[in-house]
N, C-alpha and C positions, 0 to 999 in steps of 0.2 A: 571835435567830439561829437556834435550832434550828427555830423554826416557819417562817421563811424558807426554810431547808434543806429541810424536808420539802415545801414549796410547790413547790420547784424540782424534787425528786425525783418529785413527783406529775405534773408537767408532762412530764418526761422519759419516764416509764412510759406516760403517755398517747400521746405521740408515737410510741414504739415499738410500741404496739398498733395504731396506724393503719397504720405502715409495714410491719410484718411480714406482716399478711394481704395487703397490696398487693404485697409481694415474692413472696410464695407464689403470689400469682394470676399473676404474671408467669412464674413457673416452671412453673406448672400451668395454663396458659391452657386453658380449656375452650370448645370451639366449639359453639354452638347453631345447628343447622340450621334452615331455613325448612320449612314444610310439604311444599313440592314437593321440596326438597333431601332431606328425610327419606325420602320415598317412593322417591327413586331410590337413595339409600344403602341403604335395606332391600333393594331389589331386587339391588344388587350383592352385600350380605352374604349373601343367600340364595344366590347363585350361587358365591361364595367358600367359604363354611363349609358342607361337606358334613354329612349328618345323622350325629351321633356315636353309636357303640355304647356308649361310656363316656366320661365326662368328669371332670376334676380341676381343682382351683383350687390355684395355688401361694401360698405365702406372699407373693409380690410382687403377686398379683391377677391373674395371667395365667390363662386357662382354656386347658387342654390337652385336646383332643379324641383319642379312640382311633376311627379311622375305618376303614371296609373297604378294604384295601389295593387292590382292584380297582375301586374307586368314587371315587377321588380327583379333585380338581379338574383334575389334568394332563390327563386324557383328555377334557376339554372344548374343548381345542386342535383346530381344524379338521385339522391335520396329524397328530394322534394318536388321531383317533376310532375306528380299526380296530386300533389297537395294544393288546397285553396287557403286563402288567407283567414286566420282567426281573428276577426275584429276585436275580441275581448277574450279573456280566459274564462273558463267554465267555472273557476273557484279562485277566491282572492283572499289574502290575510286581511285582517281586520282593520288595518290602517289605510287601505287603499279605498278612497272614498268616490273614486269615479272611473269608469271603465270607458268612456267616451274616446273616440279618435281624436278629437280636438277640444281643447278648453285652454283657458289663459293660465300660463305657469307663473307663480308667484312664490318668492319675492324676485327672483332673477328672470328677466325676460331675455330670451335667447335672440329673438328676430327683432331687427330694427323696424321702425314705423315703414309701412307700405309694403312688407313682404306678407303675403297672404295666399295660400294655396288653395284652389277650388275644391269642393267636396269630391270624393272619390279618389284623390291622389294623396301621396305622402311626400315630404320634404326630405331631399338627400343633398349633400354636398357632393359637387362635381370633381371627379378626380382628374388630375392633369398629367400631361407627360412628364413635367418635372417632379410630380409627387412621385411617380412610379420610379423614375431614374434615382431620386435620391433615397428612396425606400430600398432599392436594389443595392445601392452602394452602401447603406448602413447595414444590410445583411450581409454583405460581403465582408464587412469589418467585424462581424461577430454578434449584432444584435437583430434578432428575430422575433422580437416580443418581449414582454415582462417574463423573468424568470419564474419557474415553479417556486413555490414558497413551502413546499413541504420537503425540507431537506436541512440537514444539519451542516453541510459543507459550506465552505466559502465559495462564493460564485465567480472568483477570478481565473481567468485562464489566459491563454496566449492571444485570444481575439479581443478581450476587453476586461473591463472592471466593473463588476456588478455588486451592488450592496443594497440590502433591505433593512429596514427597522420596522417591526410589525408586532402585532398581537394576534397570535393563532389560536384556532379552536379545532378539536378533533384529535383522533378520530372518534366520530360519533355519526349518528344518523339524523338528518334534519331535512327540512324542504325550503328553506331560504333564510336571507340575512338582510339586514338593514344598517344604515349608518349615515352620520352627518359628517362630509369631509369639508374641512377648513380649506379655504381658498387662498393660496399665495402665488406669487410670480418668480420663481426662482431663475436666476440668470445662468444661462448655460451657453457654452459654444455651439458651433454649427453641429458638430458630430456627438454632441452630448445629450442626454435625456435625463429629465426629472419628473416623477409622476408620483401622484397619490391614488391608492386603490383600495377597492373592496372586491374580494374573489371567494368564489366557491370552486370545489374540485370534487371529483369522486372517480371510482375505479381503483385498479392495482396501483400501489404507491408509485411505481417507476414509469407507468405507462397511463396515468390518468388522463381525464377530460377535464378543462377548466374554463372558467368564464371571469374576465376581469372588467370592472367599470370603474370610471374615477375621471380625474383630470390629469392632464400631461403637458408639458413643455417640451417640445419635439420639433426643432427647426427643419430637421429633414423630412418629417412627415407632414407638417402644416408650414409649407414654405412661405406663405404669404404674410404669416404673423410673426414670424421669428420667434420670440421669446413669450408670446402671450398664451394663456392658459386655455386650453381646449378640452371639451368634453369627449371622452373616447369609450370604446369599448374593444375588448380583444378576447377571441375564443380559440381553444386549440384542442385537438384530439391526437394522442400519440398513437402510432401504429407500430407494432413489432416488424411488420413488413410493409412496404408501400402497396396500397390498393388503388389499382388502376382507376382514374377518374374520380378519385376522392380529393375533396378538399380538406386539409388538416387544421384549418383556421386563418384568422387574419385580423386586422384592424377594422373597426366599424363596418362598412359595407364594400370593402375592396375586393371581397370574394363572395361567391354565393354562400348563403348560411342565414344570416340575420334577417329576420322578416320585419320590416318597418310597418307601424300602423299609425304613427303620430304624424300630423301634417304642421306641428308647430315647433318640434324638437329634433333638428338635424343632428345626427352624430359628427363629431368634428367641429360643433359650434363653439364660438368664442364665449368664455365664461367671463363675467365681470358684474359688480365690481370686485376687486380684490382687497384682502385684508391688509390693514396698516398696522405696522409695528406699533405697540403700545396704544393702539386707537382701535377703531371700529373693526369687528371681525365679522367675516362672511363665510357661509358655508352651504353646501348642497346636499340636499336629503336623496339618497339614492337606495333602491331596493332591488334586490335579486330574488325572485320566488318562483316555485314551481307550480303549475296548474296541477293539482291534485288528481285530477281526471285524466287529462291527456299526456302529461308529463313534460309538456312545454316549460322552458325556462324563460321568464318574463323579466324585463328591465324596466322600472319605472324611476321617473325623475320628479321629484316634488309631487308624488303622488299621481302623476299621469304616466300611463303606460306608453312607452315608447316603442316598443316592439318586443319580439321574442325570438329564441332559438328552438326549433322544432326538436322534440325528443328524438326523432329519427337520426339526428346528427349524432347522437351520443349512445345509441343502443348498444353498440358493440362494447362499451366501457362500463355498462351499467348506471352512468349518470343520469339516464332517463327515468330511473327509479327513485333515486335520493342523491344526496350529496354527502360526503364523508369529512370534508375539511372546509374550513373558511379562515380568511386572513383579512386584516385591514392595517393600512400603514402606508409607507413610502419606499420608493425604490429608485436607484439612480443606475445610469450607464455611463462609462467614459472609455474612450480608446486607450490603450495601454500607453500611448505615447503622451497623454495628457493628465494632469492631476484631477481629482474628483470634482464634480459639480456640487452645487447647494442642493440639500433636500429639504423640502418643506420650507419654512421660513428662513433657513440658514442659522438657526439658534439651537442650543441645546435643550432638552426637554425640561431640565431643572429651572429654566427661566419662567415657566408657567404660562398661564392664559393671558392672550393678546400679544405674546411675543413669540411663542412656538407653535407650530402647526399641530392640529389635533385631529382625532376622529372620535366623536362622542355619539350617545344615543345608539351604543352597539347592541344589536338585538339579533336573535335567532328565532326562526319560525319552525314548530313542529309539524308533524305530519297530518296534524288537524287543523292547521292553519292558525294555531295560537301564537301570538307574539311574545317571547319571554326574555328576560334578562338572563344570559348565560350564568351558570354557576360561578362564583368568584374563581375558583381552582381551575375551572375548565379552560380559561384564558391565559395564554402564556406569551410573555414579551419575548422577542427573539431579535438579536442584531448578528448580521454576518461580520462585522467588525466593529466592537465598541469604541475602538479608537477613532473611527471615522463618523459614525452616526449612532445615535443611541435611541432607544425605545423605552417609555415609561408608562406602565399600564396603571391605571388609578380606578378606585371603586369607591366613591364617596356615597354612602347610602342614603344621606340626608338630602340628595339633590337628585330628583329624578332623571334629568336629562345627561347627569354625570355619573349615573350609577355604574356604567362600564364605559371607560374612555381610553384613549392613549394619546400621549404626547410623543411626538417623534421628531427626528431631524438632525441636522448638523451643517456646519459651514463647508465651503469649497476648499479645495487644495490638500486634501489629505492623501498621504501615502500610505496605503494599506499594509495590513499585517501579512 
């Protein structure tokens, strides 16, 4: 009997040794380009990754480059060719306490000890060939960035499943937004995405320009960290007809457009620590606001200016003058061949604080730079499928930080409506 038991154990171990590498390969699918593809990708990488003055490798395997602040990729955009770096905005909302290029970010420190860029440089995450290959693959599957939030239709189609659970503001006219995004680490497959965002948009409803900021779990975009949470930005400009030489938007700094000014906060950085179910909660304070003189759109993380999108990128859509819509919440994407992933903490909003993802301290900035609580009726909760994910807007007037807030999310495995 002992011999038979040992035989069975040997078979089970053999099966496990076979299955584990296959599962790992599924999670860390590595794309091998052809000769022609490799040449084209190398050309793109040379254009994206500017020469580094100093470089660092993180514990997660990312390479962070310190590049000359005046020689960054942003200025390869045809609309920015003759522009110089604006080291700080000419006008700021009342909560921005520092316009310095560099200062310590608290409570979440993005850079591990020993990473320090010299004066006159900015810190950027280096793009790799695998990053480009997986982004291209994901795009071919139907995901080309967060879906626009100003729509009443369900965002599912033949290319993939898109779900949002948000609170929206507008149409109105304002010059910025603020919010605290609760950090969670939703588990997703290689081709799925789960993100939390704060966004502004302007221009005609069907052809508007938009800016998203927040955290994202996207194994295809951030290959080395698999399901870890990353700081991200995304901007887009819709064109009725393609304009030769124009960039219509992208993540982080993978195309010309966003001008980095911080040497301590790289886009694509790992965010930690993460919230614990029924335990300690962590969030990040993000702001998107417009320079009321120049029209540039600035992004700040915990009150430090990370960088900006120049007004000239959005001039054709009127977004250089104002924003008309804003949104806070969560979004997921999954191929049609897979069930949906976790959004937020994976729990329903009704479970409440410390168990479900939230966005609190939701604020609007008017055209004079005043920071305001939106009128209660001006924020509307929205779900593309209440069967899969829910959004619950709360407004407790006796607690300042919760005056305007959103609970959102839901578990994995939903089959949409």
